ChimeraX commands (.cxc) that place a marker at each C-alpha (Angstrom):
marker #1 position -47.63,-17.84,-13.63 radius 0.5
marker #1 position -48.94,-20.86,-14.16 radius 0.5
marker #1 position -48.36,-23.45,-10.39 radius 0.5
marker #1 position -48.01,-26.81,-11.76 radius 0.5
marker #1 position -45.08,-25.26,-14.53 radius 0.5
marker #1 position -43.70,-23.16,-11.78 radius 0.5
marker #1 position -43.38,-26.41,-9.49 radius 0.5
marker #1 position -41.65,-28.06,-11.81 radius 0.5
marker #1 position -39.24,-25.61,-12.81 radius 0.5
marker #1 position -38.06,-25.24,-9.28 radius 0.5
marker #1 position -37.74,-28.77,-9.04 radius 0.5
marker #1 position -35.26,-28.39,-11.98 radius 0.5
marker #1 position -34.23,-25.59,-10.17 radius 0.5
marker #1 position -32.80,-27.49,-7.57 radius 0.5
marker #1 position -31.81,-30.62,-9.15 radius 0.5
marker #1 position -29.62,-27.86,-11.64 radius 0.5
marker #1 position -27.92,-26.38,-8.61 radius 0.5
marker #1 position -27.29,-29.79,-6.69 radius 0.5
marker #1 position -26.08,-31.16,-10.18 radius 0.5
marker #1 position -23.77,-28.52,-11.10 radius 0.5
marker #1 position -22.19,-28.31,-7.17 radius 0.5
marker #1 position -21.63,-32.00,-7.40 radius 0.5
marker #1 position -19.70,-31.87,-10.42 radius 0.5
marker #1 position -17.92,-29.02,-9.64 radius 0.5
marker #1 position -16.99,-30.31,-5.80 radius 0.5
marker #1 position -15.65,-33.76,-7.32 radius 0.5
marker #1 position -14.12,-32.19,-10.41 radius 0.5
marker #1 position -12.05,-29.90,-8.03 radius 0.5
marker #1 position -11.29,-32.67,-5.14 radius 0.5
marker #1 position -10.52,-35.36,-8.03 radius 0.5
marker #1 position -12.79,-37.98,-6.09 radius 0.5
marker #1 position -14.16,-39.97,-9.49 radius 0.5
marker #1 position -12.35,-40.23,-12.94 radius 0.5
marker #1 position -13.47,-38.32,-15.78 radius 0.5
marker #1 position -16.09,-40.71,-17.38 radius 0.5
marker #1 position -18.08,-41.15,-14.05 radius 0.5
marker #1 position -18.58,-37.33,-14.07 radius 0.5
marker #1 position -20.64,-37.31,-17.28 radius 0.5
marker #1 position -23.43,-38.83,-15.97 radius 0.5
marker #1 position -23.82,-35.79,-13.78 radius 0.5
marker #1 position -23.18,-33.52,-16.16 radius 0.5
marker #1 position -25.82,-34.99,-18.15 radius 0.5
marker #1 position -28.38,-34.64,-15.40 radius 0.5
marker #1 position -26.90,-30.96,-15.27 radius 0.5
marker #1 position -27.94,-30.40,-18.79 radius 0.5
marker #1 position -31.11,-32.08,-18.67 radius 0.5
marker #1 position -31.96,-30.46,-15.60 radius 0.5
marker #1 position -31.16,-27.10,-16.41 radius 0.5
marker #1 position -33.14,-27.40,-20.01 radius 0.5
marker #1 position -35.97,-28.91,-17.96 radius 0.5
marker #1 position -36.20,-25.51,-15.79 radius 0.5
marker #1 position -36.20,-23.20,-19.15 radius 0.5
marker #1 position -38.70,-25.05,-20.58 radius 0.5
marker #1 position -40.96,-25.20,-17.05 radius 0.5
marker #1 position -40.52,-21.40,-16.57 radius 0.5
marker #1 position -41.09,-20.69,-20.29 radius 0.5
marker #1 position -44.41,-22.80,-20.14 radius 0.5
marker #1 position -45.40,-21.06,-16.83 radius 0.5
marker #1 position -45.12,-17.29,-18.30 radius 0.5
marker #1 position -47.57,-18.95,-20.41 radius 0.5
marker #1 position -44.96,-19.15,-23.67 radius 0.5
marker #1 position -44.14,-21.37,-26.44 radius 0.5
marker #1 position -41.73,-24.73,-24.52 radius 0.5
marker #1 position -39.76,-23.94,-27.58 radius 0.5
marker #1 position -38.55,-21.11,-26.41 radius 0.5
marker #1 position -37.26,-22.45,-23.22 radius 0.5
marker #1 position -35.64,-25.06,-25.05 radius 0.5
marker #1 position -33.69,-22.57,-27.33 radius 0.5
marker #1 position -32.85,-19.84,-24.69 radius 0.5
marker #1 position -30.14,-21.93,-22.55 radius 0.5
marker #1 position -27.87,-22.34,-25.91 radius 0.5
marker #1 position -27.66,-18.66,-24.88 radius 0.5
marker #1 position -26.60,-19.47,-21.55 radius 0.5
marker #1 position -26.69,-16.27,-18.97 radius 0.5
marker #1 position -28.14,-13.70,-21.62 radius 0.5
marker #1 position -30.48,-16.57,-22.12 radius 0.5
marker #1 position -31.53,-16.93,-18.00 radius 0.5
marker #1 position -31.93,-12.66,-18.73 radius 0.5
marker #1 position -34.11,-12.76,-21.76 radius 0.5
marker #1 position -36.26,-15.64,-19.50 radius 0.5
marker #1 position -36.99,-13.23,-16.23 radius 0.5
marker #1 position -37.36,-10.39,-18.26 radius 0.5
marker #1 position -40.33,-11.59,-20.55 radius 0.5
marker #1 position -43.70,-10.72,-19.83 radius 0.5
marker #1 position -46.17,-13.12,-18.22 radius 0.5
marker #1 position -48.82,-14.49,-20.57 radius 0.5
marker #1 position -50.28,-16.77,-18.35 radius 0.5
marker #1 position -52.82,-14.52,-17.31 radius 0.5
marker #1 position -54.06,-13.17,-20.43 radius 0.5
marker #1 position -58.12,-14.06,-20.59 radius 0.5
marker #1 position -59.49,-16.70,-22.26 radius 0.5
marker #1 position -59.70,-16.12,-26.45 radius 0.5
marker #1 position -59.15,-17.93,-29.73 radius 0.5
marker #1 position -56.77,-19.84,-32.23 radius 0.5
marker #1 position -56.27,-18.54,-35.80 radius 0.5
marker #1 position -56.77,-21.54,-37.70 radius 0.5
marker #1 position -54.05,-20.01,-40.06 radius 0.5
marker #1 position -51.05,-19.61,-38.29 radius 0.5
marker #1 position -52.23,-21.42,-34.66 radius 0.5
marker #1 position -51.62,-17.13,-33.45 radius 0.5
marker #1 position -53.64,-16.70,-29.80 radius 0.5
marker #1 position -55.81,-13.66,-29.87 radius 0.5
marker #1 position -58.25,-12.16,-27.51 radius 0.5
marker #1 position -61.83,-13.29,-27.27 radius 0.5
marker #1 position -62.58,-9.95,-28.56 radius 0.5
marker #1 position -60.88,-9.41,-31.73 radius 0.5
marker #1 position -62.94,-10.29,-34.87 radius 0.5
marker #1 position -59.35,-10.97,-36.74 radius 0.5
marker #1 position -56.14,-12.35,-36.21 radius 0.5
marker #1 position -53.49,-9.87,-34.60 radius 0.5
marker #1 position -50.84,-11.94,-36.48 radius 0.5
marker #1 position -51.73,-12.58,-40.14 radius 0.5
marker #1 position -55.81,-10.78,-39.97 radius 0.5
marker #1 position -57.33,-13.89,-40.90 radius 0.5
marker #1 position -60.72,-13.95,-39.61 radius 0.5
marker #1 position -62.05,-15.33,-36.38 radius 0.5
marker #1 position -63.76,-18.41,-37.17 radius 0.5
marker #1 position -67.33,-18.61,-36.41 radius 0.5
marker link #1:1,2 radius 0.2
marker link #1:2,3 radius 0.2
marker link #1:3,4 radius 0.2
marker link #1:4,5 radius 0.2
marker link #1:5,6 radius 0.2
marker link #1:6,7 radius 0.2
marker link #1:7,8 radius 0.2
marker link #1:8,9 radius 0.2
marker link #1:9,10 radius 0.2
marker link #1:10,11 radius 0.2
marker link #1:11,12 radius 0.2
marker link #1:12,13 radius 0.2
marker link #1:13,14 radius 0.2
marker link #1:14,15 radius 0.2
marker link #1:15,16 radius 0.2
marker link #1:16,17 radius 0.2
marker link #1:17,18 radius 0.2
marker link #1:18,19 radius 0.2
marker link #1:19,20 radius 0.2
marker link #1:20,21 radius 0.2
marker link #1:21,22 radius 0.2
marker link #1:22,23 radius 0.2
marker link #1:23,24 radius 0.2
marker link #1:24,25 radius 0.2
marker link #1:25,26 radius 0.2
marker link #1:26,27 radius 0.2
marker link #1:27,28 radius 0.2
marker link #1:28,29 radius 0.2
marker link #1:29,30 radius 0.2
marker link #1:30,31 radius 0.2
marker link #1:31,32 radius 0.2
marker link #1:32,33 radius 0.2
marker link #1:33,34 radius 0.2
marker link #1:34,35 radius 0.2
marker link #1:35,36 radius 0.2
marker link #1:36,37 radius 0.2
marker link #1:37,38 radius 0.2
marker link #1:38,39 radius 0.2
marker link #1:39,40 radius 0.2
marker link #1:40,41 radius 0.2
marker link #1:41,42 radius 0.2
marker link #1:42,43 radius 0.2
marker link #1:43,44 radius 0.2
marker link #1:44,45 radius 0.2
marker link #1:45,46 radius 0.2
marker link #1:46,47 radius 0.2
marker link #1:47,48 radius 0.2
marker link #1:48,49 radius 0.2
marker link #1:49,50 radius 0.2
marker link #1:50,51 radius 0.2
marker link #1:51,52 radius 0.2
marker link #1:52,53 radius 0.2
marker link #1:53,54 radius 0.2
marker link #1:54,55 radius 0.2
marker link #1:55,56 radius 0.2
marker link #1:56,57 radius 0.2
marker link #1:57,58 radius 0.2
marker link #1:58,59 radius 0.2
marker link #1:59,60 radius 0.2
marker link #1:60,61 radius 0.2
marker link #1:61,62 radius 0.2
marker link #1:62,63 radius 0.2
marker link #1:63,64 radius 0.2
marker link #1:64,65 radius 0.2
marker link #1:65,66 radius 0.2
marker link #1:66,67 radius 0.2
marker link #1:67,68 radius 0.2
marker link #1:68,69 radius 0.2
marker link #1:69,70 radius 0.2
marker link #1:70,71 radius 0.2
marker link #1:71,72 radius 0.2
marker link #1:72,73 radius 0.2
marker link #1:73,74 radius 0.2
marker link #1:74,75 radius 0.2
marker link #1:75,76 radius 0.2
marker link #1:76,77 radius 0.2
marker link #1:77,78 radius 0.2
marker link #1:78,79 radius 0.2
marker link #1:79,80 radius 0.2
marker link #1:80,81 radius 0.2
marker link #1:81,82 radius 0.2
marker link #1:82,83 radius 0.2
marker link #1:83,84 radius 0.2
marker link #1:84,85 radius 0.2
marker link #1:85,86 radius 0.2
marker link #1:86,87 radius 0.2
marker link #1:87,88 radius 0.2
marker link #1:88,89 radius 0.2
marker link #1:89,90 radius 0.2
marker link #1:90,91 radius 0.2
marker link #1:91,92 radius 0.2
marker link #1:92,93 radius 0.2
marker link #1:93,94 radius 0.2
marker link #1:94,95 radius 0.2
marker link #1:95,96 radius 0.2
marker link #1:96,97 radius 0.2
marker link #1:97,98 radius 0.2
marker link #1:98,99 radius 0.2
marker link #1:99,100 radius 0.2
marker link #1:100,101 radius 0.2
marker link #1:101,102 radius 0.2
marker link #1:102,103 radius 0.2
marker link #1:103,104 radius 0.2
marker link #1:104,105 radius 0.2
marker link #1:105,106 radius 0.2
marker link #1:106,107 radius 0.2
marker link #1:107,108 radius 0.2
marker link #1:108,109 radius 0.2
marker link #1:109,110 radius 0.2
marker link #1:110,111 radius 0.2
marker link #1:111,112 radius 0.2
marker link #1:112,113 radius 0.2
marker link #1:113,114 radius 0.2
marker link #1:114,115 radius 0.2
marker link #1:115,116 radius 0.2
marker link #1:116,117 radius 0.2
marker link #1:117,118 radius 0.2
view
């Protein structure tokens, strides 16, 4: 996994857990009004999406995948955890036609069969 994104994901995980715990605690004990909880809920949602995005990027995947998976809640988390880590693949080339990533040894794109640019 890519360390830079893993670190961002870990920080976002801590913020997510702390903000969720805070929202649950103040809601259960009625310490603040409903309107005052909205910023805490916003911090929770933003940190959750940041966590998913960072862990998807850490595995060498698209950040868009990390933005889409939180909509699936727990199932999205399981999918993210089960994804194969592509961050340690050897360097390759990107297809000009479909933008797919290909290993350096391939002469044609594995996604659209376009020839490797010279």
